[in-house]
ROKEMI-977114 format. One record per atom (N, C-alpha, C): residue in three letters; residue number from 1; x, y, z. Coordinates in Angstrom, 3 decimals. Layout:
! ROKEMI-977114
+------+-----+----------+----------+----------+
! rest !  nr !        X !        Y !        Z !
+------+-----+----------+----------+----------+
!  ALA ! NUM !        X !        Y !        Z !
...
+------+-----+----------+----------+----------+
END
This chain:
! ROKEMI-977114
+------+-----+----------+----------+----------+
! rest !  nr !        X !        Y !        Z !
+------+-----+----------+----------+----------+
!  MET !   1 !   12.328 !   24.105 !  -22.841 !
!  MET !   1 !   12.761 !   23.319 !  -23.983 !
!  MET !   1 !   14.056 !   22.583 !  -23.622 !
!  VAL !   2 !   14.141 !   21.337 !  -23.985 !
!  VAL !   2 !   15.304 !   20.513 !  -23.681 !
!  VAL !   2 !   16.341 !   20.673 !  -24.786 !
!  ASP !   3 !   17.586 !   20.916 !  -24.380 !
!  ASP !   3 !   18.676 !   21.033 !  -25.353 !
!  ASP !   3 !   19.184 !   19.635 !  -25.668 !
!  THR !   4 !   19.065 !   19.240 !  -26.930 !
!  THR !   4 !   19.492 !   17.901 !  -27.343 !
!  THR !   4 !   20.808 !   17.938 !  -28.102 !
!  SER !   5 !   21.554 !   19.019 !  -27.957 !
!  SER !   5 !   22.827 !   19.137 !  -28.663 !
!  SER !   5 !   23.782 !   18.032 !  -28.235 !
!  LYS !   6 !   24.535 !   17.536 !  -29.209 !
!  LYS !   6 !   25.531 !   16.499 !  -28.951 !
!  LYS !   6 !   26.877 !   16.994 !  -29.451 !
!  VAL !   7 !   27.939 !   16.496 !  -28.821 !
!  VAL !   7 !   29.301 !   16.869 !  -29.180 !
!  VAL !   7 !   30.112 !   15.603 !  -29.399 !
!  ILE !   8 !   30.947 !   15.638 !  -30.431 !
!  ILE !   8 !   31.927 !   14.579 !  -30.659 !
!  ILE !   8 !   33.283 !   15.256 !  -30.750 !
!  GLU !   9 !   34.232 !   14.785 !  -29.942 !
!  GLU !   9 !   35.600 !   15.283 !  -30.040 !
!  GLU !   9 !   36.419 !   14.232 !  -30.770 !
!  CYS !  10 !   36.851 !   14.568 !  -31.969 !
!  CYS !  10 !   37.658 !   13.656 !  -32.776 !
!  CYS !  10 !   39.036 !   13.510 !  -32.126 !
!  PRO !  11 !   39.636 !   12.341 !  -32.228 !
!  PRO !  11 !   40.995 !   12.167 !  -31.703 !
!  PRO !  11 !   42.001 !   13.177 !  -32.275 !
!  CYS !  12 !   41.702 !   13.754 !  -33.451 !
!  CYS !  12 !   42.609 !   14.744 !  -34.040 !
!  CYS !  12 !   42.463 !   16.114 !  -33.389 !
!  GLY !  13 !   41.451 !   16.265 !  -32.514 !
!  GLY !  13 !   41.270 !   17.516 !  -31.804 !
!  GLY !  13 !   40.100 !   18.358 !  -32.272 !
!  VAL !  14 !   39.507 !   18.024 !  -33.399 !
!  VAL !  14 !   38.364 !   18.773 !  -33.913 !
!  VAL !  14 !   37.138 !   18.452 !  -33.065 !
!  ILE !  15 !   36.371 !   19.487 !  -32.730 !
!  ILE !  15 !   35.139 !   19.305 !  -31.965 !
!  ILE !  15 !   33.961 !   19.557 !  -32.896 !
!  LEU !  16 !   33.076 !   18.569 !  -32.966 !
!  LEU !  16 !   31.901 !   18.637 !  -33.830 !
!  LEU !  16 !   30.667 !   18.706 !  -32.948 !
!  GLU !  17 !   29.756 !   19.622 !  -33.263 !
!  GLU !  17 !   28.540 !   19.764 !  -32.465 !
!  GLU !  17 !   27.338 !   19.827 !  -33.384 !
!  GLY !  18 !   26.251 !   19.205 !  -32.954 !
!  GLY !  18 !   25.022 !   19.231 !  -33.723 !
!  GLY !  18 !   23.816 !   19.172 !  -32.814 !
!  LYS !  19 !   22.695 !   19.638 !  -33.331 !
!  LYS !  19 !   21.431 !   19.587 !  -32.587 !
!  LYS !  19 !   20.820 !   18.213 !  -32.768 !
!  GLY !  20 !   21.089 !   17.317 !  -31.849 !
!  GLY !  20 !   20.530 !   15.972 !  -31.903 !
!  GLY !  20 !   21.470 !   14.980 !  -32.555 !
!  ASP !  21 !   21.087 !   13.711 !  -32.444 !
!  ASP !  21 !   21.920 !   12.617 !  -32.941 !
!  ASP !  21 !   22.198 !   12.720 !  -34.435 !
!  ASP !  22 !   21.146 !   12.921 !  -35.228 !
!  ASP !  22 !   21.316 !   12.920 !  -36.685 !
!  ASP !  22 !   22.299 !   13.986 !  -37.147 !
!  ALA !  23 !   22.188 !   15.181 !  -36.601 !
!  ALA !  23 !   23.049 !   16.286 !  -37.030 !
!  ALA !  23 !   24.509 !   16.027 !  -36.698 !
!  VAL !  24 !   24.777 !   15.545 !  -35.496 !
!  VAL !  24 !   26.174 !   15.317 !  -35.113 !
!  VAL !  24 !   26.754 !   14.121 !  -35.863 !
!  VAL !  25 !   25.936 !   13.121 !  -36.158 !
!  VAL !  25 !   26.412 !   11.963 !  -36.934 !
!  VAL !  25 !   26.814 !   12.405 !  -38.332 !
!  VAL !  26 !   25.995 !   13.217 !  -38.984 !
!  VAL !  26 !   26.317 !   13.699 !  -40.332 !
!  VAL !  26 !   27.625 !   14.483 !  -40.318 !
!  LYS !  27 !   27.795 !   15.366 !  -39.346 !
!  LYS !  27 !   29.033 !   16.150 !  -39.254 !
!  LYS !  27 !   30.244 !   15.252 !  -39.032 !
!  ALA !  28 !   30.092 !   14.257 !  -38.164 !
!  ALA !  28 !   31.203 !   13.342 !  -37.887 !
!  ALA !  28 !   31.554 !   12.518 !  -39.118 !
!  GLN !  29 !   30.544 !   12.047 !  -39.835 !
!  GLN !  29 !   30.800 !   11.256 !  -41.039 !
!  GLN !  29 !   31.477 !   12.098 !  -42.114 !
!  GLU !  30 !   31.034 !   13.339 !  -42.290 !
!  GLU !  30 !   31.669 !   14.229 !  -43.269 !
!  GLU !  30 !   33.117 !   14.501 !  -42.882 !
!  HIS !  31 !   33.364 !   14.778 !  -41.615 !
!  HIS !  31 !   34.725 !   15.043 !  -41.134 !
!  HIS !  31 !   35.616 !   13.822 !  -41.361 !
!  ALA !  32 !   35.128 !   12.648 !  -40.994 !
!  ALA !  32 !   35.917 !   11.422 !  -41.152 !
!  ALA !  32 !   36.265 !   11.185 !  -42.619 !
!  ARG !  33 !   35.295 !   11.404 !  -43.491 !
!  ARG !  33 !   35.497 !   11.166 !  -44.923 !
!  ARG !  33 !   36.465 !   12.191 !  -45.518 !
!  GLU !  34 !   36.231 !   13.478 !  -45.228 !
!  GLU !  34 !   37.001 !   14.547 !  -45.863 !
!  GLU !  34 !   38.406 !   14.706 !  -45.288 !
!  VAL !  35 !   38.561 !   14.540 !  -43.991 !
!  VAL !  35 !   39.845 !   14.796 !  -43.342 !
!  VAL !  35 !   40.676 !   13.527 !  -43.181 !
!  HIS !  36 !   40.010 !   12.434 !  -42.827 !
!  HIS !  36 !   40.734 !   11.204 !  -42.506 !
!  HIS !  36 !   40.597 !   10.119 !  -43.570 !
!  GLU !  37 !   39.825 !   10.410 !  -44.632 !
!  GLU !  37 !   39.613 !    9.455 !  -45.730 !
!  GLU !  37 !   39.156 !    8.094 !  -45.211 !
!  MET !  38 !   38.169 !    8.125 !  -44.297 !
!  MET !  38 !   37.615 !    6.885 !  -43.754 !
!  MET !  38 !   36.104 !    7.020 !  -43.631 !
!  GLU !  39 !   35.434 !    5.893 !  -43.621 !
!  GLU !  39 !   33.987 !    5.869 !  -43.440 !
!  GLU !  39 !   33.675 !    5.589 !  -41.979 !
!  LEU !  40 !   32.741 !    6.317 !  -41.435 !
!  LEU !  40 !   32.326 !    6.180 !  -40.048 !
!  LEU !  40 !   30.850 !    5.803 !  -40.046 !
!  THR !  41 !   30.498 !    4.735 !  -39.354 !
!  THR !  41 !   29.090 !    4.344 !  -39.275 !
!  THR !  41 !   28.371 !    5.230 !  -38.260 !
!  SER !  42 !   27.062 !    5.239 !  -38.349 !
!  SER !  42 !   26.263 !    5.984 !  -37.374 !
!  SER !  42 !   26.540 !    5.485 !  -35.965 !
!  GLU !  43 !   26.651 !    4.174 !  -35.823 !
!  GLU !  43 !   26.901 !    3.581 !  -34.513 !
!  GLU !  43 !   28.249 !    4.019 !  -33.948 !
!  GLN !  44 !   29.268 !    4.066 !  -34.805 !
!  GLN !  44 !   30.592 !    4.504 !  -34.354 !
!  GLN !  44 !   30.551 !    5.965 !  -33.905 !
!  ALA !  45 !   29.866 !    6.798 !  -34.684 !
!  ALA !  45 !   29.772 !    8.215 !  -34.341 !
!  ALA !  45 !   29.020 !    8.405 !  -33.026 !
!  LEU !  46 !   27.895 !    7.728 !  -32.869 !
!  LEU !  46 !   27.101 !    7.883 !  -31.650 !
!  LEU !  46 !   27.836 !    7.371 !  -30.420 !
!  ALA !  47 !   28.697 !    6.384 !  -30.603 !
!  ALA !  47 !   29.474 !    5.858 !  -29.474 !
!  ALA !  47 !   30.442 !    6.909 !  -28.936 !
!  MET !  48 !   30.829 !    7.864 !  -29.775 !
!  MET !  48 !   31.755 !    8.924 !  -29.359 !
!  MET !  48 !   31.028 !   10.177 !  -28.880 !
!  ALA !  49 !   29.714 !   10.251 !  -29.107 !
!  ALA !  49 !   28.947 !   11.464 !  -28.801 !
!  ALA !  49 !   28.645 !   11.574 !  -27.312 !
!  ARG !  50 !   28.557 !   12.832 !  -26.878 !
!  ARG !  50 !   28.151 !   13.111 !  -25.502 !
!  ARG !  50 !   27.273 !   14.363 !  -25.534 !
!  PRO !  51 !   26.470 !   14.565 !  -24.503 !
!  PRO !  51 !   25.653 !   15.785 !  -24.459 !
!  PRO !  51 !   26.534 !   17.027 !  -24.458 !
!  ALA !  52 !   26.066 !   18.062 !  -25.123 !
!  ALA !  52 !   26.833 !   19.318 !  -25.195 !
!  ALA !  52 !   26.716 !   20.095 !  -23.902 !
+------+-----+----------+----------+----------+
END
């Protein structure tokens, strides 16, 4: 089975991980909204993602 986990490291130091693109994008968008009071597009989140 292929591991499709993705990781995004926020500039603030928080590390977000999800199983696949959709999961990590949702986590990144929630983090951006709740912690930084900003909206993050799917494209912006995926540009920061890397394989876990």
